[in-house]
PDBQT receptor file of N, H, CA, C and O in Angstrom, charges set to zero:
ATOM      1  N   MET A   1      25.699 -13.306  15.560  1.00  0.00    +0.000 N 
ATOM      2  CA  MET A   1      24.330 -13.381  15.081  1.00  0.00    +0.000 C 
ATOM      3  C   MET A   1      24.251 -12.703  13.717  1.00  0.00    +0.000 C 
ATOM      4  O   MET A   1      24.544 -11.515  13.579  1.00  0.00    +0.000 OA
ATOM      5  N   LEU A   2      23.859 -13.463  12.737  1.00  0.00    +0.000 N 
ATOM      6  H   LEU A   2      23.621 -14.428  12.849  1.00  0.00    +0.000 HD
ATOM      7  CA  LEU A   2      23.746 -12.929  11.384  1.00  0.00    +0.000 C 
ATOM      8  C   LEU A   2      22.284 -12.658  11.059  1.00  0.00    +0.000 C 
ATOM      9  O   LEU A   2      21.396 -13.433  11.416  1.00  0.00    +0.000 OA
ATOM     10  N   ILE A   3      22.055 -11.554  10.383  1.00  0.00    +0.000 N 
ATOM     11  H   ILE A   3      22.776 -10.924  10.093  1.00  0.00    +0.000 HD
ATOM     12  CA  ILE A   3      20.699 -11.196   9.967  1.00  0.00    +0.000 C 
ATOM     13  C   ILE A   3      20.615 -11.347   8.454  1.00  0.00    +0.000 C 
ATOM     14  O   ILE A   3      21.411 -10.766   7.717  1.00  0.00    +0.000 OA
ATOM     15  N   ASN A   4      19.664 -12.117   8.009  1.00  0.00    +0.000 N 
ATOM     16  H   ASN A   4      19.017 -12.589   8.608  1.00  0.00    +0.000 HD
ATOM     17  CA  ASN A   4      19.454 -12.291   6.577  1.00  0.00    +0.000 C 
ATOM     18  C   ASN A   4      18.694 -11.074   6.065  1.00  0.00    +0.000 C 
ATOM     19  O   ASN A   4      17.538 -10.861   6.430  1.00  0.00    +0.000 OA
ATOM     20  N   THR A   5      19.342 -10.278   5.220  1.00  0.00    +0.000 N 
ATOM     21  H   THR A   5      20.281 -10.452   4.923  1.00  0.00    +0.000 HD
ATOM     22  CA  THR A   5      18.717  -9.033   4.755  1.00  0.00    +0.000 C 
ATOM     23  C   THR A   5      17.514  -9.294   3.860  1.00  0.00    +0.000 C 
ATOM     24  O   THR A   5      16.585  -8.487   3.829  1.00  0.00    +0.000 OA
ATOM     25  N   GLU A   6      17.514 -10.400   3.135  1.00  0.00    +0.000 N 
ATOM     26  H   GLU A   6      18.268 -11.056   3.160  1.00  0.00    +0.000 HD
ATOM     27  CA  GLU A   6      16.360 -10.712   2.288  1.00  0.00    +0.000 C 
ATOM     28  C   GLU A   6      15.123 -10.949   3.146  1.00  0.00    +0.000 C 
ATOM     29  O   GLU A   6      14.030 -10.494   2.806  1.00  0.00    +0.000 OA
ATOM     30  N   HIS A   7      15.292 -11.652   4.242  1.00  0.00    +0.000 N 
ATOM     31  H   HIS A   7      16.179 -12.022   4.518  1.00  0.00    +0.000 HD
ATOM     32  CA  HIS A   7      14.158 -11.897   5.140  1.00  0.00    +0.000 C 
ATOM     33  C   HIS A   7      13.716 -10.603   5.809  1.00  0.00    +0.000 C 
ATOM     34  O   HIS A   7      12.523 -10.386   6.020  1.00  0.00    +0.000 OA
ATOM     35  N   LEU A   8      14.672  -9.746   6.142  1.00  0.00    +0.000 N 
ATOM     36  H   LEU A   8      15.641  -9.923   5.971  1.00  0.00    +0.000 HD
ATOM     37  CA  LEU A   8      14.343  -8.473   6.771  1.00  0.00    +0.000 C 
ATOM     38  C   LEU A   8      13.544  -7.586   5.821  1.00  0.00    +0.000 C 
ATOM     39  O   LEU A   8      12.569  -6.958   6.235  1.00  0.00    +0.000 OA
ATOM     40  N   ILE A   9      13.946  -7.530   4.558  1.00  0.00    +0.000 N 
ATOM     41  H   ILE A   9      14.738  -8.040   4.222  1.00  0.00    +0.000 HD
ATOM     42  CA  ILE A   9      13.219  -6.736   3.562  1.00  0.00    +0.000 C 
ATOM     43  C   ILE A   9      11.815  -7.298   3.365  1.00  0.00    +0.000 C 
ATOM     44  O   ILE A   9      10.850  -6.540   3.269  1.00  0.00    +0.000 OA
ATOM     45  N   GLU A  10      11.700  -8.614   3.305  1.00  0.00    +0.000 N 
ATOM     46  H   GLU A  10      12.484  -9.229   3.383  1.00  0.00    +0.000 HD
ATOM     47  CA  GLU A  10      10.379  -9.245   3.149  1.00  0.00    +0.000 C 
ATOM     48  C   GLU A  10       9.491  -8.954   4.360  1.00  0.00    +0.000 C 
ATOM     49  O   GLU A  10       8.289  -8.730   4.212  1.00  0.00    +0.000 OA
ATOM     50  N   ALA A  11      10.078  -8.959   5.547  1.00  0.00    +0.000 N 
ATOM     51  H   ALA A  11      11.054  -9.141   5.667  1.00  0.00    +0.000 HD
ATOM     52  CA  ALA A  11       9.306  -8.655   6.755  1.00  0.00    +0.000 C 
ATOM     53  C   ALA A  11       8.814  -7.213   6.735  1.00  0.00    +0.000 C 
ATOM     54  O   ALA A  11       7.683  -6.944   7.139  1.00  0.00    +0.000 OA
ATOM     55  N   PHE A  12       9.647  -6.282   6.270  1.00  0.00    +0.000 N 
ATOM     56  H   PHE A  12      10.566  -6.501   5.942  1.00  0.00    +0.000 HD
ATOM     57  CA  PHE A  12       9.219  -4.888   6.190  1.00  0.00    +0.000 C 
ATOM     58  C   PHE A  12       8.127  -4.691   5.147  1.00  0.00    +0.000 C 
ATOM     59  O   PHE A  12       7.249  -3.848   5.326  1.00  0.00    +0.000 OA
ATOM     60  N   LYS A  13       8.170  -5.458   4.058  1.00  0.00    +0.000 N 
ATOM     61  H   LYS A  13       8.884  -6.143   3.913  1.00  0.00    +0.000 HD
ATOM     62  CA  LYS A  13       7.097  -5.381   3.060  1.00  0.00    +0.000 C 
ATOM     63  C   LYS A  13       5.772  -5.834   3.676  1.00  0.00    +0.000 C 
ATOM     64  O   LYS A  13       4.739  -5.192   3.485  1.00  0.00    +0.000 OA
ATOM     65  N   ILE A  14       5.812  -6.938   4.409  1.00  0.00    +0.000 N 
ATOM     66  H   ILE A  14       6.651  -7.459   4.564  1.00  0.00    +0.000 HD
ATOM     67  CA  ILE A  14       4.599  -7.439   5.065  1.00  0.00    +0.000 C 
ATOM     68  C   ILE A  14       4.094  -6.427   6.087  1.00  0.00    +0.000 C 
ATOM     69  O   ILE A  14       2.890  -6.195   6.196  1.00  0.00    +0.000 OA
ATOM     70  N   LEU A  15       5.016  -5.827   6.835  1.00  0.00    +0.000 N 
ATOM     71  H   LEU A  15       5.994  -6.016   6.747  1.00  0.00    +0.000 HD
ATOM     72  CA  LEU A  15       4.655  -4.795   7.813  1.00  0.00    +0.000 C 
ATOM     73  C   LEU A  15       3.990  -3.608   7.126  1.00  0.00    +0.000 C 
ATOM     74  O   LEU A  15       2.985  -3.089   7.612  1.00  0.00    +0.000 OA
ATOM     75  N   LEU A  16       4.546  -3.181   6.000  1.00  0.00    +0.000 N 
ATOM     76  H   LEU A  16       5.362  -3.603   5.605  1.00  0.00    +0.000 HD
ATOM     77  CA  LEU A  16       3.993  -2.046   5.262  1.00  0.00    +0.000 C 
ATOM     78  C   LEU A  16       2.583  -2.349   4.764  1.00  0.00    +0.000 C 
ATOM     79  O   LEU A  16       1.690  -1.510   4.878  1.00  0.00    +0.000 OA
ATOM     80  N   PHE A  17       2.379  -3.545   4.212  1.00  0.00    +0.000 N 
ATOM     81  H   PHE A  17       3.104  -4.227   4.119  1.00  0.00    +0.000 HD
ATOM     82  CA  PHE A  17       1.044  -3.913   3.737  1.00  0.00    +0.000 C 
ATOM     83  C   PHE A  17       0.049  -3.994   4.888  1.00  0.00    +0.000 C 
ATOM     84  O   PHE A  17      -1.116  -3.630   4.723  1.00  0.00    +0.000 OA
ATOM     85  N   GLY A  18       0.484  -4.458   6.033  1.00  0.00    +0.000 N 
ATOM     86  H   GLY A  18       1.430  -4.754   6.167  1.00  0.00    +0.000 HD
ATOM     87  CA  GLY A  18      -0.402  -4.525   7.193  1.00  0.00    +0.000 C 
ATOM     88  C   GLY A  18      -0.841  -3.147   7.652  1.00  0.00    +0.000 C 
ATOM     89  O   GLY A  18      -2.029  -2.911   7.871  1.00  0.00    +0.000 OA
ATOM     90  N   TRP A  19       0.125  -2.225   7.799  1.00  0.00    +0.000 N 
ATOM     91  H   TRP A  19       1.090  -2.417   7.621  1.00  0.00    +0.000 HD
ATOM     92  CA  TRP A  19      -0.220  -0.862   8.220  1.00  0.00    +0.000 C 
ATOM     93  C   TRP A  19      -1.064  -0.156   7.170  1.00  0.00    +0.000 C 
ATOM     94  O   TRP A  19      -1.988   0.582   7.512  1.00  0.00    +0.000 OA
ATOM     95  N   ALA A  20      -0.756  -0.373   5.896  1.00  0.00    +0.000 N 
ATOM     96  H   ALA A  20      -0.005  -0.973   5.618  1.00  0.00    +0.000 HD
ATOM     97  CA  ALA A  20      -1.552   0.239   4.829  1.00  0.00    +0.000 C 
ATOM     98  C   ALA A  20      -2.990  -0.271   4.889  1.00  0.00    +0.000 C 
ATOM     99  O   ALA A  20      -3.927   0.503   4.692  1.00  0.00    +0.000 OA
ATOM    100  N   GLY A  21      -3.172  -1.548   5.156  1.00  0.00    +0.000 N 
ATOM    101  H   GLY A  21      -2.411  -2.176   5.316  1.00  0.00    +0.000 HD
ATOM    102  CA  GLY A  21      -4.518  -2.104   5.274  1.00  0.00    +0.000 C 
ATOM    103  C   GLY A  21      -5.279  -1.520   6.444  1.00  0.00    +0.000 C 
ATOM    104  O   GLY A  21      -6.474  -1.244   6.336  1.00  0.00    +0.000 OA
ATOM    105  N   ILE A  22      -4.595  -1.328   7.564  1.00  0.00    +0.000 N 
ATOM    106  H   ILE A  22      -3.625  -1.552   7.651  1.00  0.00    +0.000 HD
ATOM    107  CA  ILE A  22      -5.241  -0.743   8.738  1.00  0.00    +0.000 C 
ATOM    108  C   ILE A  22      -5.718   0.672   8.433  1.00  0.00    +0.000 C 
ATOM    109  O   ILE A  22      -6.863   1.020   8.722  1.00  0.00    +0.000 OA
ATOM    110  N   PHE A  23      -4.838   1.492   7.846  1.00  0.00    +0.000 N 
ATOM    111  H   PHE A  23      -3.908   1.210   7.611  1.00  0.00    +0.000 HD
ATOM    112  CA  PHE A  23      -5.220   2.868   7.555  1.00  0.00    +0.000 C 
ATOM    113  C   PHE A  23      -6.268   2.945   6.455  1.00  0.00    +0.000 C 
ATOM    114  O   PHE A  23      -7.105   3.847   6.471  1.00  0.00    +0.000 OA
ATOM    115  N   LEU A  24      -6.243   2.024   5.506  1.00  0.00    +0.000 N 
ATOM    116  H   LEU A  24      -5.563   1.291   5.494  1.00  0.00    +0.000 HD
ATOM    117  CA  LEU A  24      -7.264   1.994   4.467  1.00  0.00    +0.000 C 
ATOM    118  C   LEU A  24      -8.640   1.736   5.081  1.00  0.00    +0.000 C 
ATOM    119  O   LEU A  24      -9.611   2.406   4.730  1.00  0.00    +0.000 OA
ATOM    120  N   VAL A  25      -8.724   0.784   5.978  1.00  0.00    +0.000 N 
ATOM    121  H   VAL A  25      -7.934   0.240   6.263  1.00  0.00    +0.000 HD
ATOM    122  CA  VAL A  25      -9.998   0.490   6.645  1.00  0.00    +0.000 C 
ATOM    123  C   VAL A  25     -10.451   1.684   7.479  1.00  0.00    +0.000 C 
ATOM    124  O   VAL A  25     -11.639   2.009   7.494  1.00  0.00    +0.000 OA
ATOM    125  N   LEU A  26      -9.518   2.343   8.175  1.00  0.00    +0.000 N 
ATOM    126  H   LEU A  26      -8.554   2.079   8.163  1.00  0.00    +0.000 HD
ATOM    127  CA  LEU A  26      -9.887   3.519   8.972  1.00  0.00    +0.000 C 
ATOM    128  C   LEU A  26     -10.426   4.639   8.094  1.00  0.00    +0.000 C 
ATOM    129  O   LEU A  26     -11.421   5.272   8.447  1.00  0.00    +0.000 OA
ATOM    130  N   PHE A  27      -9.784   4.897   6.947  1.00  0.00    +0.000 N 
ATOM    131  H   PHE A  27      -8.975   4.383   6.659  1.00  0.00    +0.000 HD
ATOM    132  CA  PHE A  27     -10.259   5.946   6.047  1.00  0.00    +0.000 C 
ATOM    133  C   PHE A  27     -11.611   5.583   5.440  1.00  0.00    +0.000 C 
ATOM    134  O   PHE A  27     -12.450   6.461   5.244  1.00  0.00    +0.000 OA
ATOM    135  N   ILE A  28     -11.835   4.310   5.141  1.00  0.00    +0.000 N 
ATOM    136  H   ILE A  28     -11.153   3.596   5.301  1.00  0.00    +0.000 HD
ATOM    137  CA  ILE A  28     -13.139   3.886   4.616  1.00  0.00    +0.000 C 
ATOM    138  C   ILE A  28     -14.221   4.108   5.665  1.00  0.00    +0.000 C 
ATOM    139  O   ILE A  28     -15.293   4.620   5.344  1.00  0.00    +0.000 OA
ATOM    140  N   LEU A  29     -13.955   3.729   6.914  1.00  0.00    +0.000 N 
ATOM    141  H   LEU A  29     -13.084   3.313   7.175  1.00  0.00    +0.000 HD
ATOM    142  CA  LEU A  29     -14.936   3.949   7.983  1.00  0.00    +0.000 C 
ATOM    143  C   LEU A  29     -15.206   5.437   8.185  1.00  0.00    +0.000 C 
ATOM    144  O   LEU A  29     -16.349   5.836   8.411  1.00  0.00    +0.000 OA
ATOM    145  N   TYR A  30     -14.159   6.260   8.106  1.00  0.00    +0.000 N 
ATOM    146  H   TYR A  30     -13.231   5.936   7.923  1.00  0.00    +0.000 HD
ATOM    147  CA  TYR A  30     -14.319   7.708   8.245  1.00  0.00    +0.000 C 
ATOM    148  C   TYR A  30     -15.181   8.264   7.112  1.00  0.00    +0.000 C 
ATOM    149  O   TYR A  30     -16.066   9.086   7.348  1.00  0.00    +0.000 OA
ATOM    150  N   GLY A  31     -14.922   7.816   5.891  1.00  0.00    +0.000 N 
ATOM    151  H   GLY A  31     -14.203   7.148   5.699  1.00  0.00    +0.000 HD
ATOM    152  CA  GLY A  31     -15.706   8.280   4.746  1.00  0.00    +0.000 C 
ATOM    153  C   GLY A  31     -17.163   7.854   4.837  1.00  0.00    +0.000 C 
ATOM    154  O   GLY A  31     -18.060   8.638   4.527  1.00  0.00    +0.000 OA
ATOM    155  N   VAL A  32     -17.403   6.627   5.256  1.00  0.00    +0.000 N 
ATOM    156  H   VAL A  32     -16.674   5.990   5.508  1.00  0.00    +0.000 HD
ATOM    157  CA  VAL A  32     -18.780   6.145   5.400  1.00  0.00    +0.000 C 
ATOM    158  C   VAL A  32     -19.502   6.928   6.489  1.00  0.00    +0.000 C 
ATOM    159  O   VAL A  32     -20.679   7.255   6.338  1.00  0.00    +0.000 OA
ATOM    160  N   SER A  33     -18.809   7.233   7.585  1.00  0.00    +0.000 N 
ATOM    161  H   SER A  33     -17.853   6.967   7.708  1.00  0.00    +0.000 HD
ATOM    162  CA  SER A  33     -19.454   7.999   8.654  1.00  0.00    +0.000 C 
ATOM    163  C   SER A  33     -19.773   9.415   8.188  1.00  0.00    +0.000 C 
ATOM    164  O   SER A  33     -20.811   9.962   8.561  1.00  0.00    +0.000 OA
ATOM    165  N   LEU A  34     -18.902  10.022   7.379  1.00  0.00    +0.000 N 
ATOM    166  H   LEU A  34     -18.059   9.578   7.076  1.00  0.00    +0.000 HD
ATOM    167  CA  LEU A  34     -19.210  11.353   6.840  1.00  0.00    +0.000 C 
ATOM    168  C   LEU A  34     -20.420  11.303   5.909  1.00  0.00    +0.000 C 
ATOM    169  O   LEU A  34     -21.278  12.184   5.947  1.00  0.00    +0.000 OA
ATOM    170  N   LEU A  35     -20.480  10.266   5.074  1.00  0.00    +0.000 N 
ATOM    171  H   LEU A  35     -19.782   9.550   5.043  1.00  0.00    +0.000 HD
ATOM    172  CA  LEU A  35     -21.627  10.126   4.176  1.00  0.00    +0.000 C 
ATOM    173  C   LEU A  35     -22.921   9.919   4.958  1.00  0.00    +0.000 C 
ATOM    174  O   LEU A  35     -23.960  10.465   4.589  1.00  0.00    +0.000 OA
ATOM    175  N   LEU A  36     -22.866   9.139   6.028  1.00  0.00    +0.000 N 
ATOM    176  H   LEU A  36     -22.022   8.695   6.328  1.00  0.00    +0.000 HD
ATOM    177  CA  LEU A  36     -24.061   8.925   6.839  1.00  0.00    +0.000 C 
ATOM    178  C   LEU A  36     -24.494  10.210   7.538  1.00  0.00    +0.000 C 
ATOM    179  O   LEU A  36     -25.690  10.467   7.679  1.00  0.00    +0.000 OA
ATOM    180  N   LEU A  37     -23.529  11.016   7.975  1.00  0.00    +0.000 N 
ATOM    181  H   LEU A  37     -22.558  10.807   7.861  1.00  0.00    +0.000 HD
ATOM    182  CA  LEU A  37     -23.882  12.290   8.603  1.00  0.00    +0.000 C 
ATOM    183  C   LEU A  37     -24.519  13.242   7.604  1.00  0.00    +0.000 C 
ATOM    184  O   LEU A  37     -25.409  14.010   7.969  1.00  0.00    +0.000 OA
ATOM    185  N   LYS A  38     -24.079  13.208   6.344  1.00  0.00    +0.000 N 
ATOM    186  H   LYS A  38     -23.356  12.584   6.047  1.00  0.00    +0.000 HD
ATOM    187  CA  LYS A  38     -24.703  14.055   5.325  1.00  0.00    +0.000 C 
ATOM    188  C   LYS A  38     -26.087  13.529   4.952  1.00  0.00    +0.000 C 
ATOM    189  O   LYS A  38     -27.002  14.315   4.703  1.00  0.00    +0.000 OA
ATOM    190  N   ALA A  39     -26.245  12.213   4.912  1.00  0.00    +0.000 N 
ATOM    191  H   ALA A  39     -25.502  11.575   5.114  1.00  0.00    +0.000 HD
ATOM    192  CA  ALA A  39     -27.526  11.621   4.536  1.00  0.00    +0.000 C 
ATOM    193  C   ALA A  39     -28.555  11.769   5.650  1.00  0.00    +0.000 C 
ATOM    194  O   ALA A  39     -29.736  11.981   5.377  1.00  0.00    +0.000 OA
ATOM    195  N   PHE A  40     -28.120  11.658   6.895  1.00  0.00    +0.000 N 
ATOM    196  H   PHE A  40     -27.161  11.485   7.116  1.00  0.00    +0.000 HD
ATOM    197  CA  PHE A  40     -29.014  11.745   8.046  1.00  0.00    +0.000 C 
ATOM    198  C   PHE A  40     -28.463  12.770   9.034  1.00  0.00    +0.000 C 
ATOM    199  O   PHE A  40     -27.865  12.395  10.042  1.00  0.00    +0.000 OA
ATOM    200  N   PRO A  41     -28.657  14.058   8.757  1.00  0.00    +0.000 N 
ATOM    201  CA  PRO A  41     -28.086  15.083   9.643  1.00  0.00    +0.000 C 
ATOM    202  C   PRO A  41     -28.732  15.066  11.026  1.00  0.00    +0.000 C 
ATOM    203  O   PRO A  41     -29.867  14.621  11.193  1.00  0.00    +0.000 OA
ATOM    204  N   VAL A  42     -27.992  15.556  12.003  1.00  0.00    +0.000 N 
ATOM    205  H   VAL A  42     -27.069  15.918  11.867  1.00  0.00    +0.000 HD
ATOM    206  CA  VAL A  42     -28.485  15.633  13.377  1.00  0.00    +0.000 C 
ATOM    207  C   VAL A  42     -29.496  16.766  13.451  1.00  0.00    +0.000 C 
ATOM    208  O   VAL A  42     -29.232  17.882  13.006  1.00  0.00    +0.000 OA
ATOM    209  N   LYS A  43     -30.670  16.460  14.026  1.00  0.00    +0.000 N 
ATOM    210  H   LYS A  43     -30.885  15.553  14.388  1.00  0.00    +0.000 HD
ATOM    211  CA  LYS A  43     -31.718  17.477  14.133  1.00  0.00    +0.000 C 
ATOM    212  C   LYS A  43     -31.562  18.232  15.439  1.00  0.00    +0.000 C 
ATOM    213  O   LYS A  43     -31.393  17.630  16.500  1.00  0.00    +0.000 OA
ATOM    214  N   GLU A  44     -31.618  19.552  15.358  1.00  0.00    +0.000 N 
ATOM    215  H   GLU A  44     -31.755  20.041  14.496  1.00  0.00    +0.000 HD
ATOM    216  CA  GLU A  44     -31.528  20.404  16.545  1.00  0.00    +0.000 C 
ATOM    217  C   GLU A  44     -32.903  20.485  17.205  1.00  0.00    +0.000 C 
ATOM    218  O   GLU A  44     -33.901  20.718  16.523  1.00  0.00    +0.000 OA
ATOM    219  N   ASP A  45     -32.965  20.296  18.519  1.00  0.00    +0.000 N 
ATOM    220  H   ASP A  45     -32.154  20.107  19.072  1.00  0.00    +0.000 HD
ATOM    221  CA  ASP A  45     -34.221  20.442  19.254  1.00  0.00    +0.000 C 
ATOM    222  C   ASP A  45     -34.395  21.899  19.659  1.00  0.00    +0.000 C 
ATOM    223  O   ASP A  45     -33.493  22.509  20.233  1.00  0.00    +0.000 OA
ATOM    224  N   GLU A  46     -35.571  22.451  19.350  1.00  0.00    +0.000 N 
ATOM    225  H   GLU A  46     -36.304  21.955  18.883  1.00  0.00    +0.000 HD
ATOM    226  CA  GLU A  46     -35.854  23.841  19.738  1.00  0.00    +0.000 C 
ATOM    227  C   GLU A  46     -37.142  23.907  20.515  1.00  0.00    +0.000 C 
ATOM    228  O   GLU A  46     -37.557  24.988  20.932  1.00  0.00    +0.000 OA
TER     229      GLU A  46
């Protein structure tokens, strides 16, 4: 069984872009949630 290294490198590039996209979206959602918490803070009931 022969493995074509060019295809393997291309597959790893696609994998890297996919994971980078996932983490980018997660960080954007985290940042937006922090901004919303600052804009609309939780009110304490007393």
